[in-house]
C-alpha positions, 0 to 999 in steps of 0.5 A: 640072617644067613648067607651063602658064599656069594652073599657073605663075599658081597657083604664083607667085600672079599672074594668067594675064592677067599672064603672057599680057601678059608674053609679049606684050611679050616679057619672059617667053616660054614655053619652048615651045607644046605640040601643044594650043596651050598655053604651057609654062614650064620652070625657066628661065622660073620663075627669070625670073618670080621676078626680074620679081616681085622687081623689081616689088616694088621698083616698077621699071617693066616696060620697065626690068626687061626691059632689065635681065634681057635684058642679056648682062651680067645676073647672076642671083645678083648681082641676087638679092643686090641685091634682098635688100639693097634689101628689107632696106632697105625693111623697115628703113624700114617698121619705123622708120615703124611704130615711130614710128606706134606711139609717136605712138599711145601718146603721144596716149593718154598712155601715153608721152612723145615728144620733138619730135625723134622726131616729126620723124624719123617725119615725114621718113620718112613724107614720103619714103615718100609721095614714093616712092609718088607719084613713085618710078618716074619719078624712079628711071628718070630719075635712077637708084636711087643718086641717089634713095637719096642724096637720101632719105638727105639728107632723113633728115639734115635738121635742123628748121632745115633743114626750116623753111628748105626749106619757106619756100623752096618757098613763095617759089618759088611766090610769085615764080613766080606774080608772074613768070607775070603778066609773061609774060616767062620771061627777066625778073627775077621769073622768073629769081629764081624759077628761082634760088630753085628751085635753092636748094630743090633743093640741100636734096634733092640732093647735087650740083647740075647745070644739066642735072638742073635742066633735066630737072626742069623738063621733068618738070614739063611732061611729068608730068600730076601736076606740071603740074596742081600748077603749073597749078592757079591759072594754066594754063600756069605749068608750061611758063612755069617750064620756059622760065624754068629753061632760060634760067636754066641756059643750056640753052634750045633755040635 
């Protein structure tokens, strides 16, 4: 069957505006334009739209989706299998979070007893989910799904002691960075200590540390307005100062 923009929008549950935008950016072109000037979509376009929608469900940007599905090496069936695995994993994560919330409600109402470990597992899952919602697109595009998924797995494996240590490290980074910023010297002892503490903090979330990745995070703190606002809240210019300090620490400062 063939569909106009209106027909395909109704079939897929998307807006006609979205389909026109997909055409504009070249991610989903109609099969043809009929004599009346209407966009006409066939089976190939329907299949492509399904792939786009599945990738969007996984919070992947349109630019990355376009690169993926436009690649000569793209395998539609293999992509669907991958989608299925990712969605099953997402469902499992949501089921675990829902179950923990239900337990917490029951505990608050005095209907069950809940061990601290159970509360902590739910907290870690919520922390991961919140981070994915806020920064998932950026970090997955920058470092890849595998790196982020392994990091999330490492967080879920944290003990209470690990969590307390990494939380304390995060506070120490902020304190030392604030102290260093007042000196105005990113190569100074305080600034370099802040960079060292930041490295230690990162290793609680990363399976492997690299100077290049560390420098990449520092750059993201400057480029992303949300991170910049976090660091610059009390002392404007702190994000750029911290990036400079980390580049010096890693030996990757631009000459």
